[in-house]
N, C-alpha and C positions, 0 to 999 in steps of 0.2 A: 620136624619135619624131614628130616634126613636117615631117621633110623632106618636100619636093615629090614625093619618090619612094615616101614611104609609102603604104600602102592607107589608105582612109578608115576610122576608127574604127568600130567596130560601134555602133549607136545602139539596139540591141534592148532593152538595159537601161534606157536613158533612156525609151523607149518604155512599157516595162511599168511604170516607175515612175509615169509621167504618169496611167496606168490607175488606178493605186492611189490616188493624191491625186484622181483624179475621182470616184471612189468614195465619198469623204468630202463629204457635203452634194449628192449627187447628186439631180438632179431627174428627173421622170417624162420629161421632153422633151429629156434629154440633157445638159442643163446642170449649173451647180453653185450652191448657194446657201451661202457659208460666211463669215459676217460675223465681224468680227473680236471676239473675246473670247467668241465662242459656243462650245458643246459641240463643234461640227463643226470650229472653228478649233483647240480643243484637241487632238482627234484627229489632225489634219493637222500639228500641232507635235510630237505625239508620234510620228508616221511619221517627220518628218525626224529627230529625235532617234535612233531605232532606227535607221533606214538608216546616217546618219553615224558613229553608234557601231560599226556591224558592219563599216562600211569601215575604221575604224581611227582615226577623229578624236574630237577631245575636244570634248564640246558645253557651252556656256556660255549663260546667260540674264542679259541686264543686267535695269536695274531697269524698264524700260519694255516688257520682253518681247521684244525683238530675241533671237533665237537666232542663236549664231556656232558653226559647226563648224572647229575648227582641224585642219587635215591637216599633221602635222609631215614636212618635205620636207629642210629643211636642218638642218646641224650646228650647235649652238649658237645664240645670237642671230642674227635675221637679220630683215630686212624682210619684209612679207607683200603678197601679192597678195589682193585680195578679189573675190568673184564672187557676185551673189545677185538677189533680187526679194522679191516678197511672197506668201503664201499666202491672205490673206484675199480675199473676192471681194465683188461686188455682188449684190444680189437678182437670183435667176434668170439668173446670168451664164454666161459660156464656161468652159471648164475648161483654157484655156493661159493667159491674161492672168495675169501675174504667176508661176503656178506653173511655167510653162516655164522662167523663169528659175531658179528654186529647185531644180527637180529636175536642172537641167543642170550647175548648181554643184555639186551633189552628186556627180553621175557625172564630172565633170571631175577632182574632188577625188580619189575613188576611182582613177581611171585613173593621175593623177600619183603617188600613194602607191603602187600598185602597180608603175608605172615605176622608181620609187627601190627598191623591194623587189628588183628584177630587176637594178639595177646603174645606174640613170640617175642623175645628179649634180645637184642642186639649190642653190642659194645664196638662195631665198626659200621661205616658206612659203606655204601656200594656205588661204584661210578662205572657206567657204561660208555664207551669211547669207541669213535669212528676217526681213525687216523687218515690224514690227507697223504694222497700220493704214494701208496705203499708199492704200487706195481711200477713205477718208472717208465709207463709206457708212453706218456706225453711228455712229462717233465724228468729229467736224470739230474741226479742219481735215484734211486728207488728208496724207500722207506724214508722220505723226507719228512713227513711229519711226526712220526715215531723218533727218528734221530734227533730234530730239532727240541722235541719235549726232553728228551735224555742228556742232550749237551752235545751231542756228536756234531750238530750243525748250527750255525746262527740263523736267526730269523731273516736277518738280512740276505744271508747266503741261500736260503731257501726260496725266499720270494724273488730273487733274481735269476732261478732258473728260467730258461727260455725252451718253448718249442721249437718245432722246425720252421715254423711262420715268424719266429721272433718274438712270440706272445710271451711275457713272464708269467710266472705262476702268480705272483701277486696281482697283474692285471686280471687274469683268468677268475681267480678267487673273487676279486670286486666285482666283475661282471655278474657272478651269481649271488651275490650278496653274502659271501661267505668269508670275507675277510672281517677277522673278529678283532675285538679290541680288550675282550677279557683276559685277565691275568689267567695261566693255568692253573689248574689244582696242584698242590704240593705231590712230590713223589708219593705213589701209593706204598702201604707197608706190604703188600703183595700183588702181583699182576698175575693174571690167568687169560689165557687165549684157547678158544676152540677153533680148529681149522679142518679142512678136508685132507687127507693125507697127499693127494697129488702124486700118488705112486699106488703099486699094486702090493705092496708088502702085508698090509693087514688082510686084504682079500684071500691071498693066497694062503695065509696062516689062519684063516677063519677066524681072527681075533675081531672084536667090536671096538676096541678103544686102543689107541696108540699114546704111549707115554713117552714123550720126547726127554731123552737124556745129553743131547748134544747135537751140533750141527757140522755140516761138512765145511770146510775153508773154501774161498772162494776170491778169485780175482777177476775184476772188469775193467777193461780199458777201450779207450776209443784210438783206433789206430787210422793214420792218416797216410793214405799213398798220393804223393805229388808229382803228377808228370806234365804234360804240356797239350794245351788245346790246339787241335789241328785238324783239318779238313781229311774226313775219312775216305774220301777220293783220291785226289791226285797226291796227297802226302805218302813218300815211299816208305814200305814197311821198316826199312833199317832205320829210318830217323823219327819214327813214331815214339814217344815218350807217354805209352797207355798206363793211365794210374788204374784203370778198371782191370786191367791185365795182372798188376801187381797184386790187386784185390784177390783176383781168381786164384793165383798161385797161394795167396795167403790161407784162403777158405779150405782148400785141400790140404795145405799144411797145418792147419789147426786141428782139422778130423784126425790127421795121422798122429797128433801128440795123445789124443784120448786112446787110441789103439795100442800104444806102446804101454798103458797100465789099465788094462781090460778090467771093468768092475768096479776101479778106483778112481778113476779120473773120468768126468763129464766136459767135453768143451762145446762151445758153439759160436759161430758167428751167425746172428740174427737180425742183423740191422744193417742196412747198405743205403748210403747217400751218394748218389753220382752227380757230379757236376761238370758241364752243365746239361748232362742227361738229355742230348739231342740225338736224334737217330743219324746224323750226318756230321757228328763233331767227335774226335778222340777224346776221352774223358780226362779232365785235367786234375781233378780231384775226387778222392773216395773215402769217404769215410766209413769205418767198420765196427760196429759193437762187438769186441771179443771177450768171451768169459772162459774161465777155467775154474772147476770146481773138483775138490779132491777129498777123499776121505780122512786125511790127515796133513797137519801143517809141513810134515817133511816132505810128502807125496807133492803137495803144492808146489813146495819150492823148486823141485826137481821139473815139474811140469811146466811149470811157469817160464823156466829159464829153456825149456824146448820150445815153448810157444813164442818167445819173443825172438829165438833164435830162427824159427821158422818165418817169422814177419819179415826180419831183416833179409833172410835169404830171398823172399819173394820179392822186394822191392829190388834186390840187386839183379834176380834172374831176368824182370821186366825193364829195368834200367830206368828205376823212377826213385823219387826220395819217398823216406820214411820217417814219421814223426809220432810220438804218442800225445794226443792233446787232453786226456784226462786218464785218471787211474785211481782205482779204490779197491782196497783188499780187506777180507774179513778171515779172521783167524778160526780154527775149531773152538768152541767154546763148550765147557760142561754147564749144563742146567743144575741149579742147585738140588739137592737130595729132598729137601723138604716139602716143597710142592709137589714133587713126583710121588712121593710116600703118600702125601694126601690124597692126589688123584687114583694112585693104585689103590688105596683103602676104599675110596669111593665107589671104583668100579667092581671092587669084590663085595661091596655091601649089595651093590646093585645086581649082584650074579653075573657078571659081563666079563669075557675073556679079553684079557689086556696083553700087550706086548710092549716092552721096552724098545726103542729104536730112535735113530738119528733122523734129522732132516737134511735133506740135500737142498732145498728150497731156503730161500730167507723169508723171514717173518717179522712182523712188528714186534713180537715178543723178545726176538733177539737184540733189539735196540735198547730195551729195557733192563737188559742184564746188568747194566753198569750202576743202576739205582736202586734196585729192589729186588728180592725174591721173584722168579718168573716160574710158572707152571704152563707148559705148552702141551696139549691133548689133539690128539687126531681121531677122524673118525674115517671109515674106508671109502674111497674112491672107486666106482665100479670100473673095471678095466683099465685102473690108473690112468684114466683119461683126464686131461687137464688143459687150462689155457686153450679150451676147445669147445664149441657150441656143444657137444655131445657130452661133456662132463656132467656127472649125475652120481649122487648118492643116495641110498635107499632110505625110504621115511624110516623105518625101524632103527638104522643107524644114526639117523638125526635124533630120534627120541631118545637113544642110548646115549648119545653124546650129551643133549640136553640134560637128562639127569643125572650123569656126572658132573657136569658143571655145576650144576643147582646144588647138589651136594656137598661140593668142594667150597663153592661161595658160601652158602649157609654155614659151613661150619666154621669158616674164616670169620665171618662177621659174628659169630659168636665166641669168638676167640682172639679178640682184638687184632685180627689180621695176622696171625703169627700161624704158621703152618704145621709147627710141631704141636703147638696146644690146640689146635683144629683136629690133627690127626688123633690126639688123645680122646676126642669124642666118639671115635671110632672104636676105641680099643675095648 
């Protein structure tokens, strides 16, 4: 079913499934808001379960809410190929980020199981997965579900993360019936993920498939500026300890860090919590979500030093205190050549233009690098727009991604989930 002479698979079922997911949490402007642990997240999880079960899969939920749909392809005990992404979104986000990978995995699993029923022989099983809280929009840090599965976080740590209203991830998952008790499946022999690029590199290069070879490094920290609550009227300006003023200096300083390494460093302050957040009160406490991303570990080290100096300088300039409440760092990692070579061969067999590239964004696939071979592939994002209701990917590009994903998964499931052995099928 994956020979170069085979016709492209029909992607109509995938496009229809994407529409069904997009209707859950749909916004008036054509986007989606589906925060982790929300009622909308619960509805999307229910759709995942019903689609998987209707296709013949067995669905389990682990203790942090990760959903696994096992499509039995092999006879007896066998290794597994895993594919998926996440169904949670940002506020007023697009309809493809994460969801494309989950929907594709479900459709690939159904296609493989149908092929087995028609006589195809497989020696590995297939698992479609929906990871919990990839986005980090409601619960921080991001990549909680896949990180817990891979051993980077403990379940207790993940479930104890709280949103801005003090609701824990465990409580939120319990409220939507997604706090599972099943043991997660063992580490797969290979993991694949299809994702929208979230940039414009593929579109500009007129390539249909991106083959990810590595990721940018990143630092994320929660910076606290600590001042003193006071009346905005009678309190003399010279006596004010305005935490928001320190934060304002910091925002400008963090932006200036990126300008020192144009094209190699991206910085952002994208989240701000002000206390007490009253029109007549000098802010006493401000929390900033600061991130620095860099093309290399060496550049990140320099940029982080510059960012931390900027934060300290901002506090000193405003005359307020400064603390770091949380800190997480992700290094540059190389993705293994085996899965990348397989994806490349599948793209070539489908006569699709491909391009090797890095990912600036983080993805669940990166969590699994510590436990198995990983292949991450991109399809173009129109205009590079993402985390935005206008996010879009053309239907032919979705179909192209589905074809490559199906070819790669089929080959792996015929080769005991070993990328090099699957590659030989395309030789």
